[in-house]
MARTI-423583 format. One record per residue (C-alpha): x, y, z; chain. Coordinates in steps of 0.5 Angstrom, whole numbers. Example, Ala and Ser with C-alpha at 12.3 -4.5 7.8 and 13.67 -1.06 7.14 Angstrom:
! residues 2
+-------+-------+-------+------+
:     u :     v :     w : sero :
+-------+-------+-------+------+
:    25 :    -9 :    16 :    A :
:    27 :    -2 :    14 :    A :
+-------+-------+-------+------+
END
This chain:
! residues 111
+-------+-------+-------+------+
:     u :     v :     w : sero :
+-------+-------+-------+------+
:   230 :    50 :   101 :    A :
:   232 :    47 :    95 :    A :
:   235 :    40 :    94 :    A :
:   242 :    43 :    91 :    A :
:   242 :    47 :    97 :    A :
:   241 :    41 :   102 :    A :
:   246 :    37 :    98 :    A :
:   251 :    43 :    99 :    A :
:   250 :    44 :   106 :    A :
:   250 :    36 :   107 :    A :
:   257 :    35 :   103 :    A :
:   260 :    41 :   106 :    A :
:   258 :    39 :   113 :    A :
:   261 :    32 :   112 :    A :
:   267 :    36 :   109 :    A :
:   268 :    40 :   115 :    A :
:   268 :    35 :   120 :    A :
:   273 :    31 :   116 :    A :
:   278 :    37 :   116 :    A :
:   277 :    38 :   123 :    A :
:   278 :    31 :   125 :    A :
:   285 :    31 :   121 :    A :
:   287 :    38 :   124 :    A :
:   285 :    34 :   131 :    A :
:   289 :    28 :   129 :    A :
:   295 :    32 :   127 :    A :
:   295 :    37 :   133 :    A :
:   295 :    31 :   137 :    A :
:   301 :    28 :   133 :    A :
:   305 :    34 :   133 :    A :
:   304 :    37 :   140 :    A :
:   302 :    44 :   138 :    A :
:   304 :    49 :   143 :    A :
:   298 :    54 :   143 :    A :
:   292 :    51 :   145 :    A :
:   289 :    44 :   145 :    A :
:   288 :    39 :   139 :    A :
:   280 :    40 :   141 :    A :
:   281 :    48 :   141 :    A :
:   284 :    47 :   134 :    A :
:   279 :    42 :   131 :    A :
:   273 :    47 :   134 :    A :
:   276 :    53 :   131 :    A :
:   276 :    49 :   124 :    A :
:   268 :    47 :   125 :    A :
:   266 :    54 :   127 :    A :
:   269 :    57 :   121 :    A :
:   267 :    52 :   117 :    A :
:   260 :    52 :   120 :    A :
:   259 :    59 :   119 :    A :
:   261 :    59 :   112 :    A :
:   256 :    54 :   111 :    A :
:   251 :    58 :   115 :    A :
:   252 :    64 :   111 :    A :
:   252 :    60 :   104 :    A :
:   245 :    57 :   106 :    A :
:   242 :    63 :   109 :    A :
:   245 :    69 :   105 :    A :
:   245 :    66 :    97 :    A :
:   247 :    73 :    95 :    A :
:   254 :    73 :   100 :    A :
:   260 :    74 :    96 :    A :
:   263 :    67 :    94 :    A :
:   270 :    70 :    96 :    A :
:   268 :    72 :   103 :    A :
:   265 :    65 :   104 :    A :
:   272 :    62 :   102 :    A :
:   276 :    66 :   106 :    A :
:   272 :    64 :   112 :    A :
:   272 :    57 :   110 :    A :
:   280 :    57 :   110 :    A :
:   281 :    61 :   116 :    A :
:   281 :    56 :   121 :    A :
:   285 :    51 :   117 :    A :
:   290 :    57 :   115 :    A :
:   291 :    59 :   123 :    A :
:   292 :    52 :   125 :    A :
:   298 :    51 :   119 :    A :
:   301 :    57 :   122 :    A :
:   301 :    55 :   129 :    A :
:   303 :    48 :   127 :    A :
:   309 :    51 :   123 :    A :
:   311 :    55 :   129 :    A :
:   311 :    49 :   134 :    A :
:   315 :    45 :   129 :    A :
:   320 :    50 :   128 :    A :
:   321 :    52 :   135 :    A :
:   322 :    59 :   138 :    A :
:   329 :    61 :   136 :    A :
:   330 :    67 :   132 :    A :
:   331 :    66 :   125 :    A :
:   338 :    66 :   122 :    A :
:   338 :    70 :   116 :    A :
:   345 :    66 :   114 :    A :
:   342 :    59 :   113 :    A :
:   337 :    55 :   110 :    A :
:   333 :    51 :   115 :    A :
:   334 :    45 :   111 :    A :
:   342 :    45 :   111 :    A :
:   345 :    39 :   114 :    A :
:   350 :    42 :   119 :    A :
:   347 :    48 :   122 :    A :
:   353 :    49 :   127 :    A :
:   358 :    51 :   121 :    A :
:   358 :    59 :   121 :    A :
:   363 :    59 :   116 :    A :
:   361 :    64 :   110 :    A :
:   364 :    62 :   103 :    A :
:   364 :    70 :   101 :    A :
:   369 :    70 :   107 :    A :
:   374 :    66 :   104 :    A :
+-------+-------+-------+------+
END
């Protein structure tokens, strides 16, 4: 193992651990609906660790595939976080989520 490979693996391991800690802390704060905060942090560690192992053991692995594997855990968490924060109500195609008065259903076109 070269020095560069060891530095990439060590730095990547630290980055994965930090990202997993942020995911865990955010999942506790938000209160995700599906799974537990520890499970989401473990998913981040698993996908990040698998990408690091692939990068170190398979030097000819295509970089886009390694990056997709790295981003998979955090992206899945962000999707679940969004679902947990916005609720399970069906989407209303006539209003934006940022509108201040969601009970007002008058349409300007009807006037």
